[in-house]
LOFIZA-772828 format. One record per residue (C-alpha): residue in three letters; x, y, z. Coordinates in pm, whole numbers, padded with zeros to 5 digits, always signed. Each point is the difference from the previous one (the first is absolute). Layout:
# residues N
alaXYZ...
END
This chain:
# residues 149
met-10885+01650+07181pro-00378-00058+00038phe-00039+00047-00378lys+00264-00267-00071leu-00164-00240+00249ala-00342+00052-00162lys+00151-00071-00345ile+00161-00323+00125ser-00327-00096+00169ala-00199+00057-00322thr+00250-00204-00206leu-00011-00282+00254gly-00380+00013+00000arg-00014-00028-00379arg+00239-00294+00006leu-00209-00175+00264ile-00316+00055-00201leu+00167-00126-00321gly+00140-00298+00188gly-00345-00079+00140leu-00156+00024-00345leu+00268-00230-00140val-00066-00260+00271leu-00375+00027-00064gly+00053-00045-00374ile+00217-00307+00048thr-00255-00148+00241leu-00286+00052-00246leu+00205-00150-00283ala+00085-00305+00211tyr-00367-00045+00095ser-00102+00028-00364asn+00251-00269-00099ile-00122-00228+00278glu-00362+00044-00114arg+00097-00059-00364gly+00181-00319+00100lys-00300-00112+00204asn-00236+00062-00294tyr+00230-00194-00233ser+00031-00289+00243gln-00376-00028+00062ala-00087+00023-00370gln+00269-00251-00098glu-00128-00240+00265arg-00351+00025-00150ala+00132-00054-00355leu+00189-00313+00107phe-00298-00127+00199leu-00229+00040-00303thr+00247-00172-00230glu+00031-00301+00228ala-00370-00011+00080val-00115+00015-00363phe+00226-00284-00110asn+00025-00217+00313gln-00353+00004+00139ala-00302-00180-00139ser-00217+00313-00017thr+00036+00353-00132ser-00146+00141+00323pro+00317+00181+00114leu+00021+00199-00324met-00370+00083+00016leu+00031+00093+00368tyr+00280+00247-00075ala-00132+00132-00334ser-00090+00362-00060ser-00286+00081-00236glu+00263+00099-00257leu+00111-00364-00034phe-00341-00074-00150thr+00033+00254-00280ser+00231-00236-00189arg-00199-00317+00077arg-00340-00043+00162glu+00005-00124+00358leu-00175-00325-00091asp+00255-00070-00276trp+00305+00010+00225ser-00054-00350+00137gly+00004-00152-00350tyr+00298+00212-00100ile+00205-00112+00301leu-00091-00363-00074phe+00116+00054-00361leu+00331+00148+00125arg+00058-00293+00235gln-00066-00250-00280gln+00229+00177-00246leu+00285+00079+00240gly-00001-00298+00233arg+00112+00011+00358leu+00168+00309+00146arg+00346-00126+00087thr+00177+00308+00134ile-00023+00371+00037glu+00338+00116-00125ser-00007+00376+00061thr-00207+00314+00012thr+00056+00354-00116gly-00227+00291+00052ser-00080+00332+00153ala-00250+00133+00251asn-00113+00326+00142glu-00266+00086+00253asn-00297-00101-00217ser+00119-00216-00288ala+00252-00268-00088arg+00118-00198-00302phe+00188-00327+00010ser+00137-00252-00243val+00025-00341+00160phe+00231-00233-00189val-00097-00364+00045glu+00065-00347-00134phe-00286-00233-00095asp+00016-00358-00127thr-00008+00144-00353gly+00271+00262+00054asn+00055+00352+00122ala-00264+00269+00021glu-00047+00356+00116ile-00304+00092+00206arg-00079+00371+00000ile-00200+00119+00294arg-00122+00354+00051leu-00139+00084+00342ser-00171+00297+00156arg-00075+00078+00361his-00367+00011+00097gln-00085+00079+00361gly+00347-00112+00108asp-00002-00330-00190trp+00195-00086-00317leu-00239-00119-00275ala+00078-00136-00346asp-00079+00228-00295glu+00180-00220-00252phe+00119-00360-00010thr+00165-00093-00330val+00203-00309-00085ile+00256+00013-00279ala+00146-00336-00102asp+00113-00174-00318ala-00231-00291+00089leu-00299+00233-00045ser+00096+00129-00344gly-00080-00283-00228
END
């Protein structure tokens, strides 16, 4: 009888341990999904903020404030102001932000922001990276028919 009781006890112990590991795994997975959602939300908020700021404010300061050094590999820092002015002249007023698609992880994010300007639709591609807890722009590219001509 004591042997049978010990065997039942060992089986029960293994089941409890496996059950505990399962609960721990589910908890970690849930936490990971929450963090991933938080990263996505914060990065998307920055992408939308930059889109609106670049085309609705008089200065390019917001983009420069949230620019990583990588943004300046495609265009010198001092040239961005003139480039944004050129975009505004060619595209007209930003009428609406129609939608966004993208992805984000702990340290990087990519978004396509689909917008409508006075001259028609455009896609704004924004790549972000996290630096000391803040989302900074690595890339800001505008694709629009109004610019290809």
